[in-house]
C-alpha positions as CSV (number, residue, x, y, z in Angstrom):
1,X,0.0,0.0,0.0
2,X,1.2,3.5,-0.8
3,X,1.7,6.3,1.7
4,X,-1.1,8.8,1.8
5,X,1.3,11.7,1.0
6,X,3.8,12.4,-1.7
7,X,7.4,11.8,-0.4
8,X,10.6,11.6,-2.5
9,X,11.8,8.3,-4.0
10,X,14.8,8.3,-1.7
11,X,12.5,8.0,1.4
12,X,10.2,5.5,-0.3
13,X,13.3,3.3,-0.9
14,X,14.3,3.6,2.7
15,X,10.8,2.7,3.8
16,X,10.8,-0.4,1.6
17,X,14.2,-1.5,2.9
18,X,13.1,-1.0,6.5
19,X,9.7,-2.8,5.9
20,X,7.7,0.3,6.8
21,X,4.1,0.0,5.5
22,X,1.4,2.6,5.5
23,X,-1.1,0.3,7.2
24,X,1.3,0.0,10.2
25,X,1.2,3.7,10.8
26,X,-1.4,5.4,13.0
27,X,-2.1,9.0,12.1
28,X,-3.8,11.8,14.0
29,X,-4.1,15.5,13.4
30,X,-3.9,17.6,16.6
31,X,-3.8,21.3,17.5
32,X,-0.4,22.8,17.5
33,X,1.3,25.0,20.0
34,X,3.7,27.9,20.0
35,X,3.6,31.1,18.0
36,X,0.7,31.6,15.5
37,X,-2.0,32.9,17.7
38,X,-5.6,32.3,16.9
39,X,-4.8,30.3,13.7
40,X,-2.8,27.7,15.7
41,X,-5.4,27.5,18.4
42,X,-8.3,26.8,16.0
43,X,-6.8,24.4,13.4
44,X,-5.5,20.9,13.8
45,X,-2.5,21.2,11.4
46,X,0.1,19.3,13.6
47,X,0.6,15.7,12.5
48,X,1.1,12.9,15.0
49,X,2.3,9.6,13.7
50,X,3.0,6.3,15.4
51,X,4.6,3.2,13.8
52,X,2.9,0.4,15.6
53,X,5.5,-2.4,15.2
54,X,8.3,-0.3,16.6
55,X,6.4,2.1,18.8
56,X,8.2,5.1,17.3
57,X,6.2,8.4,17.6
58,X,6.6,11.6,15.7
59,X,4.9,15.0,16.2
60,X,5.5,17.5,13.3
61,X,4.5,21.2,13.1
62,X,6.8,23.3,11.0
63,X,4.4,24.6,8.3
64,X,1.0,26.1,8.4
65,X,-0.5,23.7,6.0
66,X,-1.6,20.2,7.1
67,X,-0.4,18.5,4.0
68,X,3.1,20.0,4.2
69,X,3.3,18.9,7.9
70,X,2.0,15.5,6.9
71,X,4.8,14.8,4.3
72,X,7.4,16.1,6.7
73,X,6.1,13.9,9.5
74,X,6.4,10.8,7.3
75,X,9.9,11.7,6.3
76,X,10.9,12.2,9.9
77,X,9.3,8.9,11.0
78,X,11.2,7.0,8.3
79,X,14.5,8.6,9.5
80,X,13.7,7.9,13.2
81,X,13.0,4.2,12.4
82,X,16.1,4.0,10.3
83,X,18.1,5.4,13.2
84,X,16.7,2.9,15.6
85,X,17.2,-0.1,13.3
86,X,20.6,0.7,11.7
87,X,22.2,2.6,14.6
88,X,25.5,4.1,13.6
89,X,24.9,3.3,9.9
90,X,21.8,5.6,9.8
91,X,21.8,8.9,7.9
92,X,21.2,10.9,11.1
93,X,24.0,9.2,13.0
94,X,26.4,9.7,10.2
95,X,25.5,13.4,10.0
96,X,26.1,13.8,13.7
97,X,29.4,12.0,13.5
98,X,30.5,14.2,10.6
99,X,29.7,17.4,12.6
100,X,31.6,16.2,15.7
101,X,34.6,15.3,13.5
102,X,34.6,18.7,11.9
103,X,34.4,20.5,15.2
104,X,37.2,18.4,16.6
105,X,39.3,19.2,13.6
106,X,38.6,22.9,13.9
107,X,39.7,22.9,17.6
108,X,43.0,21.2,16.7
109,X,43.7,23.8,14.0
110,X,42.8,26.6,16.4
111,X,45.2,25.2,19.0
112,X,48.0,25.1,16.4
113,X,47.3,28.7,15.4
114,X,47.4,29.8,19.0
115,X,50.7,28.0,19.6
116,X,52.2,29.6,16.5
117,X,51.1,33.1,17.7
118,X,52.7,32.4,21.2
119,X,55.9,31.3,19.5
120,X,56.0,34.4,17.4
121,X,55.3,36.6,20.4
122,X,58.1,35.0,22.4
123,X,60.6,35.6,19.5
124,X,59.6,39.3,19.5
125,X,60.3,39.5,23.3
126,X,63.6,37.7,22.9
127,X,64.8,40.2,20.4
128,X,64.0,43.1,22.8
129,X,66.4,41.5,25.3
130,X,69.3,41.3,22.9
131,X,69.1,45.0,22.0
132,X,69.6,46.1,25.6
């Protein structure tokens, strides 16, 4: 059975590989929260999804339109299930690992730059002593 919303082929392939079927997903539309005032308080545009076999729940409210939130919720649900099933091989885990690695590399470079600056400064001070 097809998903009730349009999602990209990439996510459909992931869903097939993870054996995620539309009939295994419970879907509700609930009222949102946060900024938006009367519009948010009156309309049920937030999408709540639960994958029954795994118990993974997702609540999604980034857009004003229900259909946009609906497709975003299905994408997020597929990513969450992938993260639970695949662990470190999942797309989210790899993205987090990449960011941590980049930050670690940046801090090493910053330390080298600081040490070079200290060395240069010490040379300037050493030359002052020679003049006197």
